[in-house]
N, C-alpha and C positions, 0 to 999 in steps of 0.2 A: 663839649661834654665828654666825660669819661664814663666807662661802665666797669662794674666790678661786683664783688659780693662783700659789701661792708659788714653785713650781719648774717646771722644764720637764716637761710631761706626757709627753714622748716618752721620758724616762728613767724606766723603770719599776722599776729596781732601787733599793733603799733605800740611803742613805749609811751608812757604817759608822763614823761618829763615836762612836756608842755601840752596845754589843751587849748584848742581854738575856741574863741567866743564870738567872733564876727568875721564875715567874709565880705569884702567889696570886690565883686567880679565884674570886670568890663570885658565884653566879648565883641569882636568885630567879625561879621559873617560876610564872606565874599562868595556869593552864589555862582558867579560866572566862572571863577577859577577853582571852585570846590576847596576853598581853604578857610580856616578860621585862625584868629590870633587874639591874644588878650593879655590882660594883666590882672593878677589877683593879689589883693592886700589882705592879710589875715592877722587879726588881733589875737594875741596869745597870752594866756596866763601861765607863768613859769612855775611849775610845781616843785621841780628839783633843779639845783644848780647844774647847768649843762653847757657844753660848747658844741653840741651836735643837735640838729633838728631832723627828725625823721617823719616823712609823710608819704602819701600814696601818689603815684603818677604812672601812667602807662600810655604808650603810643603818642607821647607829646615831646616836642622839642622845647627844652627849657633854656631860658636865657640866664644871665647873671641873677643870682638871688641875693637880696639885701636884707639885713636884719637890724632893726633899730630898737635899742633898749631904752625904755623910759627912764630907768634908774641910772644907767651908765651914761646916758646922753651921747651915745656914739652910734655910728652907722658902720656895720661890717658887711663885706661882700664876699660871697663864695663864687669864684669864676668858673669852677668845674664841678658841678653837682655830680654825685656818684649814684648810679642807678642800678638797682637789683631787678633785672627783668623778670625773673621768676616770681619774686615776691611782690613785684609791681610797687616798689618803694624807692624813694629818693632820700639820700643822706646828705645833709649840708654840714660843713665843718667850719667853725669860726675860731679865731685865735684867742678871743677873750670870752670866757664863760659868762652867761647871763645869770644873775643871782636868783635863788628861789624866792618866791613871793613877789616877784616883780612882774611887770608887763612889757611885752615887746610886740613889734609889728614886722611881719615877714612880707616882702614884696617880690613877686616872681613874674616875669614875662614868659609867655608860652605860645606855642602855635601847633597846628596839626592839620591833617587832611580830612576833608569831609568825604568819607567813603560810604559804601552801602552796607556797612557791617551790622546795622541795626543795634548798635550799642554805643554808649557815649554820645557825642554830638555827631550825628551822621546825616547823610543825605537820603531823602526819599525821592526817587527820580521822576515821579509823575509831576510834570511841570515843576519848575524850580521851587524847592522848599527844603527846609532843614529842620529835623526833629531831634529829640533826645530820648534816650532810654538808659536810666542810671541804675535801676534795681537789678541785681543786688549790689554790685561793686563796680559800676561803670562810670560813676561821676569822675573818677580819677583819669578817665580818658577824655574828659571835657575840660577840666581845669585841675591844677594841683590842689590836693585837699587831704584832710584826715577822713578817709572814706570808711568809717565804721559807724553803725547806728548809735552806739553809746555816746559818741562825741558830737553832741548837738551844738548848734551855733545859730546866730541870725545871719541872714544873707541880704545884701543889697546888690541888685543886678542892674547893670547898664549895658544896653545893646546898641551896637553901631551897625547899620545896614543900609542897603539901597533905599532911597526915599520912596520908591513905589511898592515896597514890601511891608508886611505886617510883622511886628515883634510881639511875642507873648512870653509871659513868665508867671511865676506863682502869684504875684501880687499885682495890684492895679498900677497903671502908669501914672507917675506924678508929673512928668514933663516930657515933651517931645519937640525937637526942633531940627530944622535943616542945618547941617554943618556948613559954616562959612568961615574960611580961614582967618579973615580979618576981624570978624566980630565974635566968633564963638570963643568963650573963655575956657582954657584948659588949666585949672587951678592946681592939679596934681602933676608935679614934674615927671613922675614915673609913667604918665600917660602921653607925654608929649610925642614920643616916637611913634606911638600908635596912631595919633591924629595927624601927624605930619605926613604920613604915608598916603593919606586920603587924597585922591585926585578928584577935583570937582569940575563939573561943567553945568551948563544951564538946563539941559534936558533932565526931566525928573528921574528917568531910569539911570542916569549917570551921577545923580546927586546922592549924598549920604545923609542919613539922619541919625539922631541920638535919642534913644528912648531910655528914660530912667524910671525904675520901678520902686515902689515902697519897700521898706525893710520887712522881712518876714519875721514871724515869731521864731523862737528856738526850734530847730528841726534838724533831722539827719540829712546827710548829703544825698542819699538816694532819692529824696523827695524833691530836690531842686530840679526845676524844669525851665527851659527856655526853648523857643522855636522861632524860626524866621521863614517867611514864604509869602506867596501871593494868595492869601486866604480870603475867603468870604465867610460870613457868619450869620446865624439866626440868633435872635435875642428874646429872652423872657425874663421873669423875675419871680421871687417868692417872698412872702412876708413871714418873718419869724414869729411863731406862736408864743415865744418866751419874752421877746422884747418889743415886738411890733415893727422892727426894722425891716426895710425892703432892700433886698440885695439883687444886683443884676446877675443874670445867668446867660451865658453864651455857649454856642457850639460852633467850632470852626472846621472848615475843610476847604478843598479846592472848589472854585465856583461852579464847575459842571456837575458836581454831585451834592452840593450843599442842601438841595431840596429833599434829599433822602435822610436828612438828620433831624427833621422836626420831631419824630416820635421819641428819639433819645432825649431831646431837650424837654419835651413834655414830661417824661418820666422823672427827669432831674428835678423839675419844679414840684412834682408830687411827693417825691421821696424825702427831700430835705426837711420839711416841717415834721414829717413823721419821725425821723431820727432825732430831731431836737427834742421832741416830746418823750421819746423812749429813753434817751440818755440823760434828759434834763440838763443838757449843756448846749448852749447856742453855738452854731457854726461860727468860728472865730475870725474868718478872713473876710475882706470886703467884697469879694466876688468869687464865683466858681465857673471856670471855663472848662470846656471839653474840646480837645483837638483830635480830629480823626486823621490818622496817618495811613498813607497808602503802602508803607512798608513798616512792619512792626513785628518784633520777635515774639513777645508774649501776647496774650489776648488784649490786655489793657493794663494800665499802671496808674496808681492812686497819687500821683504828684499832687501835693497840697495846693489847691487853688487852680490847678491846670491838669485835669485828668487827660491822659493820652491813651490811644488804643487803635487797633487795626480797623479797617472798614467793616469787617463782618461783625465787630462788636457794637457798632453804633449806627450803621446805615441800613436802611431797608427801603424797598419800593413803596412809596406812599399810596399807590393805587392798588397794588396787588400783593401786599405783604402777607406772608403765610404765618400761621400761628407759631411755628417753630422759630422763625426769625424774630417775631415780636417778643417771645419768651427770652430768646438769647439777648436781645438788646436790653430788655428790662432787667435781666439778671446782671449783665455786665455793668450797666449804668448804676443800678442800686448797690451792687457789691462795691464798686470803687467809691461811691459816695459814703458808704458805711465806714470806709477806711479814713475818711476825713476826721473821724473820731477815733476809731479803734485801729490804730496803726500810725496815724499822723499826729494827733494830739498826744497819744501815749504810744511809745515805740519800744519794741523789744530791745533788751540790752545787747544781745548779739544774736546771730541768726540761728542759734540753738533754739530760740524761742519763737521761731517763725509762726508756729501754729496759733500763738496769741493774736497775731496779725491776720491770719487767714482763716480763722475758725468760725466764720459765719455766725457770730453771736447776735445777729440782728434778725428781725422777722423777715422771712422770705416773701418775695413778691409772687413767687410761684406757689402752687399748692404744696402743703407740707408733704403730702404723699409722694410727690414726684422726687423728693429728696432721696427716697429709698433706692430707686433705680439709678438716679443720676449721680449720687454721691456715696451713700452708704454702701451699696453693693460694689461700686467701683473700688472703694477703699478696702472692703473685705477681700475682694479678689486679689489685690496686690499684697495685702498683709497676710495672706495665707501661704506665704513663701518663707523658706528659711533665709532667703536673701533679702528679706524686707528689713526695715529699720524702725526704731521707735519714733514717735512723734517728735520727741526731743532728740536731736542729733547733734553731737559735738562736732563743730566745724572749725578745726584749727586752720584750715586752708580756705582762704577766701575764694579760690577757684573751684572748690568743691560745693559751694553754696548753690550753684545752678542745679545740682543733682537733687537737692532736697525740695525743689519746687515740683513735687509730684503728688500723687493722690493721698499720701500720708500727711503732707503739709496742709492740704486743703480738705479733702473729703473725710479722712478719718478724724482729723482734728475737729471739723464741724460736726461730725457724727457723735463724737465723744461729748462735746458740749451740748448737743441736742439731747443726748441721753441724760446728762446731768440736769438739764432744764426740765425735762419731763419728770425726773425723780423728785426734784425739790419744788417744782411748780414754776411755770414760765414767768409769772409776775414777780415772784421773789428772786428768781434767777436774774432777770433784767434789772431789777433794783440793785442787786449785787454788782452787776456790771457797771451801773451808773456810779456806785460807791467807788469802785476800782478806778474808773476814769477820773473822777473828781480828785481822788487822792494823788493821782500821778499826772496831772495836767502838765504837758510839755516835758514830761520826764521819760525815763526808761524803766522797763518792767522785767521781772522774771516771773516764773510760774506762780510762786507762792503769793504774789501780789493779787492776782486774779482770784485765787482760791480764798484768800482772806476777805476780799470784798463780798464774795458769794456766801461765805460762812457767816459774815456779819449780818447779812440780810436774812439768812435762813435758819441760823442756829445749828446747822449741820456740819459735821466734821468733813468738809469737802476734801482736804488733802488726803485723809485716810481712805476715801472712796476713790479718788482720781489718780493717785500717784502711779500705780502700776499701769493704768491705761495710757499714760503719756510717756513714762520712762522705760517701759518694757516693750519688747517686740511682740507682735502677734495679738491674738484674741482667742477666746474660748469657744468650743462647741459644748453645749450642754446636752448630755445624754439622759433621756427620761425613761425610767423603767417603772412600769405600773405594777401595783399589787392591790389586794382587796382593800387595804387601809389607806391607800394614797399613792404618791409617786416618790421615787428616789431619783434625785438629780445629782449628776456628777459633772464637774468641769474639767476639761483637758484642752490643751492648745490645739486649734484647728489648723491643719495643713492640707493644701490641695493635693498633696501626694499620698495622703492617707494618715492613719493614726501616728501621732508624734512619738518618737523615741523618748525614753526617760530623761536623757540629757537635754532635750529640747522642750520638756514639759514640766518646768519647775515653777512657773509663775502661778500664783493664786490671785485671781482678780476679785474685786468686790463687785458682784454682778447684781444690778437691780433686776429682779425677776419679773416684775409686772405680771402677776399671776391672774389670768382671766378664768373665772368659773361661771357657769350658767346653771341656774336652778329655777324651775317653775316660771319660765319666760323672763327671768330677771338675770341680768348680766352684772357681775361684780368684778372690778379690777382692783387688786390689792397691790399698790405701788410701794408699800413699806417693806415687803419681804425681800431680803437679799441673800445671796449665796456668797459668803466670804470665807468658806472652807472648801476643801476638795469636793466634799459631797454632803448632801443633806436630804432628809426625808420630810415630806410635806403631807399632812393629812387632808385629803380632798376626796370627793365622791367621783371616782373615775367612770361611773356609769353615765354621767352627764358630760356635756361638752366642756372642755378646758383647753387652755393654751398658755404657754409661757411667752414672754416678750409681747404682751398685748400692745398693739399699735406699732410694732416693729421700731421701737426707739432704741433698743439695746444693740450694742456693737458686738453681736455674737450670733452663732447659728444654733438651732435647736434640732436635735435628732430624736425622733419618735420611732416607734415600730411602724412597719408598713401599714398595719391595720389602723393605727391611730392617725397616721398621715391621711389615709383615705377617709377616715371618719371626719377629720377636720375639714378636708376638701368638700365632702358632701354637705356638711353644715354650711360651709362658706358659700357653696353654690346656691344656697337659698337666698343670699343677699346679706344685708347689713344687720339683721336681727341679733346675731351673736358675734360674728366676726366682721370687723370693719374693713374698709378698703385697704388700709395700711396692713392689716393682718393678711389679706389675700395676696397682696404684692409680696410681702415677706415670705409667705408660704411657698410661692413659686420659686423665688430666688434661693431659699434655703434648700428645698428638696433637690433642685438642680445642682447646686454646689456640692451638697452632700453625696449625691449619686456619682458625680464625676470624680470625687475623692475616694469613692469605694465604700462609703459608710452604708449605702443602700444601692440598689440597682437603678440604672438609668430608666429601665422599663417602668419602675415604680413612679419615677418622676413624670414620665409620659402619661401614665394613668391619671395622675393628679391633674395634668393639663386637660386631658380628655373629660374628666369630671367637671371641669370649670368651663365647658364649651358654650354654655349659655350666659357667661359672665356679662355684666352690664357696663362695667367701667373700662374706659380706655386704658387707664394706667395698669390694670391687670393684664389686658391684652398686650400692652407695651412690654411688660415683664416677660410674658410668654414669648413674644416675638424675639426679644433680645436673646433669650436662652435657646430657642430653637435654632437660631442662626449659628450659635456656637456648636450645636450638635450636628450641623449639616456637613461637617468635615468627615463624619464617620459613615453615615448611611444616607441614601437618598430619601429625604423626608418630605419631598415635594408633594406627594399625594396627601400626606397628613396635613401639611401646611395649607394646601388648597382647600381641604375639607374644613379647616378652621376658618379661613379668611374669605374664600370666594363667596359664601352665602352672605357675608356682611356687605361685600361689594354689590352683590345682586340686589340687596334690599336698599342700601343707602345711595347707590348710584355714584355719579361723578360730580354732581353740582353741589355747591355750597350756598347756604342761605344765611344772611345776617341774623335771622331770628333763631337759628338753631344754637344749641349749647356748644361751648368750646370742646366739650368731651366728645360730642358726636362728630365735630369737624376733625378732631385728631384721630378718632377711631376710623373714620373713612380714609384718611391719609395713610394710616398704618395698614389698614386692610388692603387697599389698592397696592401699596408697596410690597406687601408680603405675597399677595396673589401674583403680582408681576414677577417677582423673583422666583416664585415656584413654577413659573411658566404657564399660568392659566391662559389658555388660548384666547378666550373672550376679552380678558383684561388687556393682554398684549396687543391684540388687534385694535381695540378702542384707543389705546394710548398712541399707537403708531399712526392711526388715522388723524388724530388731533395734531400730532407733531408734523405730519406731512403738510397739513393745511397751514401751520405756522411757517414752515419753510417756504411754501409757495407764495404766501401773502404777506409775510413779515408781521402778521397780526396774531398775537398769542392769546386773544380774548377767550378762546375755547379751552385754554389750559388754565385751570384754577391755580392761583399762586401756591396753594398747599400741595398740589400734585405736580409742580413743575419739575422737581428733581427726579421723581419716579418716571415721569413722562420722557424726559430727555435721556435718562439712563437706559430705559427700555428701548427707545428709538434707535440709539446708537448701538446697543448690544445686539439687536435683531436687524440692524440695517447694515450700511456699507460706508464707502468713502464719502458720499454726499452728506450723510447725517453727521459723520465725524467732523468734516470740515466746517459744517454749520456750528457745531458745538465749539470748535476751536475759535472761530470768528467771534462768537459770543463772549468767550473768555478774554479775547484780545481787545474788545471794545471797552474803553476806560469808563464809560458811563453805565455799564451793566451793573445792576445792584449786586452787592456782595453775595447774597444767597444764590442768585442765578449764576454768578461767576464761578463759585465753588461747585455748583451743580454741573456746570459745563466741564470743569476739570474732571470730576468723577465720571462723567459720561465719556470723555475721551479715553479714560482708562478702562471703560467697560467694553470697548470694542473687542470683537472676536476675530477681526481681520489682522493677520500677521503684519502686513505692511503698515497699517495704522498704528499698531502697537509699537513697531520699530520706530516710526516717526515720532511717537510721543516720548520715547526715551531720549531721542536726540533733542527734542523740544525742551525737555526739562533742563538740560545743561545749557542750551543756547538762548532760550527766550523766557523761561518761567521765572517769576519773581522768587527770590529766595524764601520769603515767608510762605509761598504757596507750594513749595516742594512737598511738604508733609501731606497736602491734599492729593497730590499725584501718587505718592507712595501708598497712602490709605486706599486710594481708588484701585490701584493695581492689586492690592492685597485682598480686596473684596471680589476680584475677578478670578475665578478658579483657574483660568487659562494662563494667568500672568504671575501667580504668587512666586513661583520658583525663578522666573526670569527677572522679577523685581529684586529679589535677593542678589541675583547675579549682577544686576545693574549697579546696586549699591557697592558690591565688592569691586567691580571693575572700575568704578569712578570714586572710590573711597577718598583718595587724596584731594580731589577737587571739591567734593562735598564737605569734607572736614574743614577745608580752608574757607569755604563760603559761610560755614556756620561757626567759625572760630569764636569762642567766647559766648555764644548765644545759648539761651535756655533750651531751644528746641532740638539741638542736635541729638540729645539722648532719645528724643521721640522718633527721630529719623532712624536711629540705630534699631530700636526695639520694633518699630512698625515694619521695617524691611524684612524681618524674619518671623514675625508673630505667628503666622499661619502655616508654617512648615511642620510636617508631622512625621517624616521618615527618619530612620536612624542615620542614613547617609547624609541627610540635610544637617542634622545636628552636628555630626562630626566635621563636616565642611566648615560650619560656622566656628567651631572651637579652633580648628586649624587656622582659619583665616585671621583670627584675632591674636594668635600666639605671639606674633612679632609686632603688634600694634601697641602704642601708648593709649591705654583705655582709661586713664585717670579722669578724663572728662565725663565718662559715661559708664564707669565700671558697675555702678549700682543697677542701671537700666539693663546692661548686658547680662549681669548675673540673674536678674529677675526674668529676663527673656529666656535664657537657657534653662532655668528651672521650670518655667511654664512649658517649654517644649518637652522636657522630660516627663512632666506630669501629664501632658496631652498624649504623649505616646503610650503612657501606662493606661490611661482610662480608655483610649481608643482600642488598645489590645484587649482590655478587659470587657468592653461593652459592645463591641461590634456584633457579636452573635446574639447577645441579649436584645439589642435594639431590633435586629432583623427579625427575631422570633416574635417580638411584641408587635411589630408592624404587620407581620403575616397574620397574627390573630386579630389585630385591629381591622384589617381589610375584610376579614370574614364577618366582622360585626359582633364577634363574641365578647369583645372587651368593652363595648360601648355601654355607657350608663343610660343611653336613650337611643331611639332610632336615628338613622342618618339625618343630618340637619338640612332641611329644605327651606327653612324660613328662620327669621330672627325672632327673638322675644318680642312681645307686644310693645314694650316701651320703645324699641327701636323703630317699629313700624310707625308709631305715632310721630316720633321725631323726624323720620324720613319724609 
């Protein structure tokens, strides 16, 4: 093979002289030697007369490539394929051009190493197994192909492996046989060399088998999946509500943890018929498997017919599963299943349109209200930067695609579609999605296709409303000025650094205002009113409660006067009569974000929190806890945090009951966690006592599953070497459920012991799984003692870390997480200086966003430190409280407790 630059590496899109229509992929997996080899035969439609064939290939050794032309009836061979390493493309040259309008077949032998790179066809080292991760552009690392979503084709996969292993792919197996040189027929001459290399013996572990799979429907290369290993499985089924067909469902993992997969399998069986009914399209494949990988870069991947994902996405302790773990598995499984329609049946034309695939246009299994904190607020935080990007991002470079798998591809896209659904009505919205899917079955889509479907269903000019939301950067803050006759509303771009300059404030969004007004105990929400100009005056009675963005469906912030914020909070504190749960969650997030950006004082935001101290709902407390955590870098808020959460712990205690509501369970978990972080002596002592008993007896029955993370974090933080080593042993035990394993990592990083901290940094490089490094980094960044040393660890080991994460999604997260919580000017300058001579093309977006966040943090810390200190002083005197100090909980909590 020769290497060179046959084409312009800046042009990362493949030429369309030929288009693939079908792939025959034969792959041999050699677990013992960590090698794979195969042959791919690709049927081509020749669109233009050409003597060159260009396709994608990376990290593969290619053999001679042969091209057979149906029209010319000749076979041509290129003995020296030319590879462009940067563009990850191979160019084949042939002496005789193939004519336009004809068909041809390309055959290429290939081989590669099974590495731990977590992309392409790679090894997951926990007991011998091999998995794949092809999204977004890693199929080219597993077999030569046209690795762009536009270029759909059908795939027929044949796997050759040891006889005592299991082969999996997108479709069901049609035949499986033990390879016997004398009786096994090899009808394709191009495969003879592959089969002749197989050495056979009588023992099963030395024998080879051949597994042939059904041909797939047309699909993109990134959805192709195959895996080989010694897997066990659990099995279920579901019956289609549309056709009455029963389809088998399985979940695979290694035998020692397969019992932890039952919950994910149950969720799959429940979700499939729901999606069929919503989309009015039957799941088209004969089966749906899930494979749990011990090493996986992303959380999970929607390979058609064979979902794959990391252990934390699909496994949980069946005896002591906590609510958070159940929610996580439910969300991952249902999210990937939704992709079986929205992303797999219909695929984006290019990765510019990623948000069509990741936009959560299916009903959530979690409460709609949790979306606000977990997705909407996350997206708004990221999009409040000058270094943000639109939902639609031009991706000329396939290597840049990894960077757009961020909160704007997922959370903002989902939030924008959620806002549209609320504006036009969910039923009509989902009907529009169904129209869109049916029109583009097995096809590729662009933005206007989805808008047309929803417009057809609703009669609304959807493109007119949505275009700026998805094609422009940022989102607005609506400033509300009150008068005797009503309110004046103005929209400007919101930035975390403060008011936007004119050059950054040119976009006018079409904003659904969702105006809530209350009169005579009657609440009215007007969803029809929109702000599609810079400013507008609305006639309402401002002497009565009112609020914009009712239900917090809008992708924007709302700025009121301090007096109106307080009035809304006081009315919200009364319960759901006027302002809903969603309104209260949104209120907390809005006032906190606005105060940190300088639109109002942080002390005003703390006053809002104090007004809500008798709040009933966990999700409001959750939003309060999230925001107080971000404020802790400025002042010691532990007294305030203890005053908020310790009374809840005192009333609810530490024991969970199957009969109590999920809300109470989650509130207890959050309250204990916050009180422990704030150093409440009673809570810390209780958790230490329970953990000490666990260490002594190996019986964790006194530690509820929901409190395990807080308990082990607290024990290690306030303990010593013994607690630290116990946590490390727990992480190293391969049968530890994922939730506990991650908790153990976080606990190791919570240690205050310098020797333990030093040992953990060494451990990351020598023993930690690559996929788990992000948990170590996040753990160190939540430990005030290690934030700076964590950044230094990243800088000191940059070359090794960059190599371990080469080509992976998550390296950008490693970069940003390593520096997120540094707030000093000298820290900022060191970071800038460190990256001056680095190639940042893999993570330049994340780095720019991190640096901008650090600048904004320094600004609001400087602006707010005195303000917060003054407020805390007044609060401690009792002069700011809207009620006496809390010694008990509201009556509803007493009953549930």
